[in-house]
Steps between C-alpha positions, in 0.01 A plus 500: 500500500331564835416131532862402443618757753243373747620143449861598554406688816297208636787258441743744660276532808457123529875436498622796701201494733584144599864589558403807703273284714789259564724792600237645735440163665877453541528849650219429750651166603849645542365800693404263780872468578556876526573617855241686703491879468663697784271591791380857530543508879821394678573513874844582643609464862733774621565609857384765745318798349771736621777294336679520166351172369148634526596834342678334209206266437268800482721644226495168311119502522472842340721396209329164449163671483614644165512143367159411638634303798368571847765434765351457846757589767475296819678627812661232719738453792791416269673241285408190702130581480542584132646158427214340690239695301668400175497131587137517607408663170356812663736717295683442172795731567696620802788730578736303722831559667801313367624225729158438656393209276487151649570176314125449463465849350772421247322180398158656450562860393703694245663840463438760228825677588653723765375857517715713731740480792389523861775575750497360849467807720599464864437810710652556842514787752792734441598502864540121487690442179519135395782379273425126496182295535676304774466813716122447505524218754270579786343783300148564374472471119193567284503234224175569314164333474501124549471335158637799312814497286657750738452262792651203315804695385561672833494166683744351246748788529484509878537122526815516287644741761391280790194704598189295576193521718702330773743790541302799370143627497367481145194722475245412230275761349496789257854649506355844428334495839835413661678813375384728785621235746841492327519878522418485873746217566227246588600285202863463397459418128226467238519307173337613178513351150363760263571699187682830552186658352286382791370804692583340836870477404520870408325587824728292725820619331412858595459417870795672676514242780510194273801357318518263202703183563804465270558147364878529493515127423247515218709282261509227764120506531476480120715186506312336784154583363492478115172694482670805658683760291747747655407859409619845600268781600697801386541806716215748451309278256183494709499875562769727358377806687543335840777263386319177586676271556795698629751247363512203262323211670546132416176304487382162378193472284255239379302526179126532481359233270176464312380150587221327311303181494612247241156508336526873428375579151816567297326771297505719813880497522574760226251747650626442855867537412434806283334672795775388738772622263338842477498527880846358576726528195616852584673361809525668836728573790662155476402377152653596169295621205327203326643251748148385589293298439775240505551126471757525780437490876209256472459206735194346331512319162485767230212481252635441148274761336607756760866412439459557125318830553756637746799376297382581146220749551140462380427286196415661165126481565513658846755758388293646215136408561248593770496246782156356417586449132841355583346253746246382242763447230741341747233254612413415140859434396449136593264485202747631244698183425204259488303761307775533239545123494132475410482790256800416282381154386143628466608781271706253300214256446233765437584576131525128400178432690327786320619373159386147584157628601450682169648232275304224672190654343651438158696180542210297641360463144827382351447147635187465281674663202800268534275191528311593182823582318641158594187329360535697177866406465415131546194529271300344782210734457307321227126524546529755779626801308170684519469449875859615558449804280199599708707453817770730357238763417368480854859524630561807288193671644618425853847636425357811336308575821817499711647836600867531590732798558634657180851374570368141465261555205754361254490158666119502482506580130754226439259249656218620274727469198581141596131419539426649156788307347359171633152588376639548149682167508192315624279657239740387229504150643123492508481633145333814625594860438220658694734736687812666363792552731447873504145442629618254761698782655324830424701808576352729754 
C-alpha cells in the first residue's frame, strides 16, 4: 500500500512540479515589466521659508512620513525658480502659482491638481487711497522678487492698466520688506500673492496705516485673465474681534498648483493626494469644504491618475489597505491577466497529463501483446510457440513489478489477464498444458 501511495505521490509531483515551474518562470519573466517601486525620498520646491507654500509642504511631509515617504522641502524664490528646478530634475514636485507656467513648462511638466486659492493682495497707504491701477503712474510699486510668481502676475496686471517701467518705478525684492516703506509713504503700493493663512498677510492687515486695495472690477480681470478667479473677502473674516477687513472686499485669486515631472512614479500619487486632501479639504477663508484638491484652475496638463483620484477618490486597494501593501498589489496587477491566462490552460491540461503519465506505464506493453495476439489469430506462430510463451512470461514479470496508483490498478490487472489469456492459447497451440490460466495470473 505504501509503495502504491509513494508512486502516486511521485507522479503527482512530476506533473504538478513541472507546471509549477512553468508558472514561476512565467511570473519571473512578466515581473520584468512591472513598474519600479516608488522612491522613499521625494524633493518638493516651495517658496520662501516664511511663506504659505513652505508651511504647507512641511505639513505634507509630516503626513507622508506615516506612509514611509520622506518629503524634502526646498525653499526657493518662487514659482519661476520652481519650474526651473523641476525641468532640471533637481526636484520631483513643486508648489507653483497658477498663471505662471510658460509654454515650455506646459510641454514638459504636469499638474497633480490645484490645492487652494491665493488672492492678489495690493496694499496701499490709507492717506493715499488708490481706486484704479492707472493711478499708479509715476508711483513707486513693490512687485516682488524677480522670477517669482508674484512678480510675473503683478507686471501682467499693471501692464493691462497701462503701468510699465517707463511710467512707474517697479521695485523688485521681498514685498514683506516693503511694508514699512508703504506705511511711511516711501512706496505707494505693494503686491503680494499668498494664501490668507500666510502670517505676513495677517500682520499687514492689522497695520492701521495700510489699506487693502479693492478690485471693484474683479469680474473684468477674471475675463481678461482666465487663470484669475474673482473672490470676496467677507467683512470680519480675517479677524472678527477687530473686524478685519472692515467691509466686504473684492479680490482676484489664482490657484496654487502641485506641479510634477512627467517621469514621477505614479505610485506616489495616492499618498501625495491623500496628504494634500487632509491639509486642504476643510477649505478656508475663500475655499469651500472639500473644494480642494481640484481638477479645476490648473494651467498645466493634468495627470490622468491624479484626475481619477480627485474625481473618484482612492482606488479599492488604497482605500482599504496600508500604503505599502496597496502599492505592491497595485504594481503586481499587471501580472494578473497573463498569470490567469497561463494558469487556466495549465490547470486544464494537468489532469489529462497526469492520467497519460500513469497509463503510459501500462499501455507500453500492449503493442507486444497485440502483435502476439495477431500472430495467434493468423496461426503464424508455428515452431515459435515456446519462445513466445517465454517472452509472455518475461512480460508478465515486468508488468507485475510495475506500481501504479490504486485508481489505475484495474487497468494493470486487465493487462495481466490479457497476457495470461494469450499464454493459455499458445500452450494449447503448442500442445502444452504446463501452466493453467489461473497460474498465469496468480491473485495477490
